[in-house]
N, C-alpha and C positions, 0 to 999 in steps of 0.2 A: 591562558594556562599551556603549562611543557606536557608530556608525557607523563613525568615522574613528580606530576602533583597528584596528593591523594584524591580521590573519589570516593563518594558516600554511596552504600548502599542503598536500597532501597525499602523505603519506609512503608513496611505489610500492611499496619493499622491503619496506617495515612491513607492509603488506598483503598482499604475496604471501609474506612469510613465514606470515602469521598464515592464510591461505585456502589457499595451493597446497600441493596432496598431496604426500607420503605425510604432511607436519603436518597441512596442510587436508583439507578438503572436495572442495574443485574441481580439474578439471585444467586449466584455465586462467585466469588472473588478468591480465586490463588494463587500465593506468589511465591515462588520457589527461589531459592539461592543460584540454583545451576540444574539447566536441561539438556537433553541433546537438544531437541527445535519443540520450541513450544509446539507449532503443527503436529508435527510426530507423534509427542505424548497425547494432547488433547484426542484427536482422533481416536488414536489406541485406548484410551479410556473412556472414551464417549462411547464408544462401541461394546466396548467387555462391563462399562456398568451407567447404562443410558439413565437410570434414576437419582444419582448423584450426581450430575450433570443436567441440572435442566435448563434447559435455551431463556435469555441469555446469559452464558455463565465465560466466566474470562480465566486461563490461564494465564502468570505473569512472570517471565522468567528474569533475574539481575543479570543472567550471565548464560548464554548458549554456546556450547561445545560444538553445534555440528548443524546452524542455521543452515537453512535451504530457503532459496527462491526459486522461481520460473525457470523450469527444464535444470532440475535437479542443480542448480548453481547452487556451491557454495556460498553461506554468508558468513565471516566473519570477524568479532571484534574484540577489543582488549574487554575484561571484565569492568562495570560498573559505568560506563562508556552508553552504550545506546539504552533502548527503546524495543522489548521483544514478546509481544504479547499475542493471542490468538482468541478471539473471541469467537464458540459456538454459538447458531442460532439457526432457530426456525423460519426458512422463509415465508412457509405459509400462502406459496403462489404457484405456478405451475412450473416446473420445472425448464421449461425451454425458457423462463426469464431468469434465472438464476445469473448468466452471463452479467448480468449486472452488477453481481455486486463486490466485485474488486474494484469494479468501478466508481460506486456504492461509496465504497469507502476507502477511495482516493479522496473522492470529494469530501466526502466527513473531514479525513484527513489535512487536506489542503487547506477547507476554513478555518479548522481549531491552529492549525500554527501559522499561515498570517494573522490572525486573530492575536494568538500571542505570541508571536516572535516578530511582527509587521516585516517577513520577509516576502517576499514576491514568489510564494510556492507555488506551482504548477503540477500537473500530471504529464505522463509520458503513457501512450497507450501500450499495453490495458491496466500494469500492474504498477509504471514508477510514479516514485515523487519526486519533484525536482526542484532546485533554484539556480537562479545565475551564477554563472562565474564568477568564482571573488575576484577574479582580474578581467572580466570582459569577453577573454579568449573562446575563440572557436575551437571545437575538439571533430574530430571525426566519428560520427555516430551520434553524437550529442547538441553538435552546434553548439548556442553559447550558454548553455544549462548543463549540470552536473546532479547526479542522482544522491539524496539525500535519505532514500526511504525506499520500500516498497511493499507489497502486498501480496500475496498468497493465497487464494479460497483452494477448499479441498472437504470433496464430496464424504460425508461419513455412513449416511444411508439416501432413503428416500424421502427423507423429512427434514435432515441437519446437513448444516455447513460447516466447516471452520472457516474464519477468515482471521489469517494472521498477518501484522503490522509490525514492522520494524524500521528502526529512525536512528539515524546515528545523529546522536545529541553532542556528547562531550568528547568525541576523538580529534587531534591534532593532527595537521597536517602528515607529520611520518608515522603515523595510523593507521592511515585512510589507505585500502589495498590498491586503488588504480587511478589514475588522471581523473575518471570518469565519475566520481566519489566524491562528497563533499560530507559538510556534518556542519548542525547547526553553531557550534563554538568556530569553526572554521568561520562564519560570518559575523562572531561577535555575538548572537543571540541565544545560547543554551539558558535551558529553563529548567526548575526540576523536573525530572522525569516521570514523578507522581505526578504532577498538574498533566501534563503533554497528555501520560497515558488517562487520565481523568476525561480531559475535554475531549479529545477525542475518540473514545469509546463511547460517550456521554452521546456525540453528535450522532456518530454512525448508526445508534439505535432509534436517536431520531427518524432521523432520515430515514431508516428500516421502517418504520410505522407510517411514514408517509408515502411512503412506496407497496409498501401493502394495503393499506386504505382506497389506492388505487388497482390492485391486483397486479400488481408487477408489471404496469404501465407505467416505465420511468417518462415516457412524455405526455401522458396525460397528468400525471404527478410533478411535473413544471421541471425534473429532476433532467432531464434529457439535456436541457438546453442550460442546465447548469454545469454539468459534466461538462456539456463541448465547450464552453467556454472556457474553464479551467484548463483544458488538456491542450497541449501546444502541437502534438501528432498531428491537429486537425491542421490541415491549409498549408503543411511542410510536406517537401517534398523528401518520400521516404525509400527505404529499399528493404522487403519483405521476405524472411524465410517462411516460408509458410511450413505445415506438415508435410513431413517426405520428403523438405529437402527444395520443394519447391520455392523458386526464387524470382519476385515481381519488382518492378520500379512504376514508379508515379508519385500520384500525389494525396493524400491522405481527403477526402472530400469531406469527409463527416461520417456519424455512427447512424447504421441502421437499426432499427425499434428495436433489437436486442440487444445492443451496445457492442454487434460487430463492426468493425472498423472497413469503409467502405474505400478503397482506393481506384482513383483513375489511372488509369496505365498508363504509360507513354502509347501505344497501340489506341487510346482513346475509349478503352471498354472498361467496365465498375466491376470490381471486384470485392467479393466480400470473404474480411480477413473474422475467422472467429476465432483463431489459437495463430501465430505466430512471433516471431524476432523481427522486431522493427530498429529502422538505423535511421535519424534523420540525417538527411545527407546536404545540409546545407556550406558546409564543408566542399568546394568546388574543384575537382583534376584532382584531388588526391586518395578518389575510393581504390 
């Protein structure tokens, strides 16, 4: 595919057929041609008209003009090339467990992408979806991995959360914004976006149901083990910029019971990272 090849818009009816109850798992599926950010729009509308958005409900955009990632980083893609969707959920678990939501969404997305593309899709704590570099090269902060997608969870109120998902599907090399980015097309693994969305959102709802059955205890549900197994951050030397700009280095030793990253620092202490920017330090001598 070249960057000037025609791209098809999303088939809204197909998405509704796949995902809307009673055949699918969602109470509402709203597909729009263009929005600023699916997370921004869904959070606002769910607050303004809660009865119009019964959880779980999904907002899908064929194109975002002001997509956002963690730390308010911009996420821009050409029209009709990416998967951009946000799911409104009611966790029904203690709020202290909600840190698992982006990790569980990442697990569900990785499961689906592995099944549908045969790619070795992994996660980077807390919210990135990774694929191996097409040429096998290392990149500072990413090692042999490249980012193909991301997840952003935002609290709506005391009962509801929006979990946004973005995946680069059909971008070719000259459409990727940075060297650390990749796409399914770059690996010859492009799929219909409707089928990808349906698979990932269905898988996420199923994971959430299991998590709820165990009152938000991901360890008891067996999900913490799965999340850890798919996360390439665990066991990797990392540099973490935590809240307030504090920086530390060490080895990501695992995940705490609430999904926090446990880092064994170079001083031998173990620190819990609830939120932070993580770089993988496989490339030595160039930091």
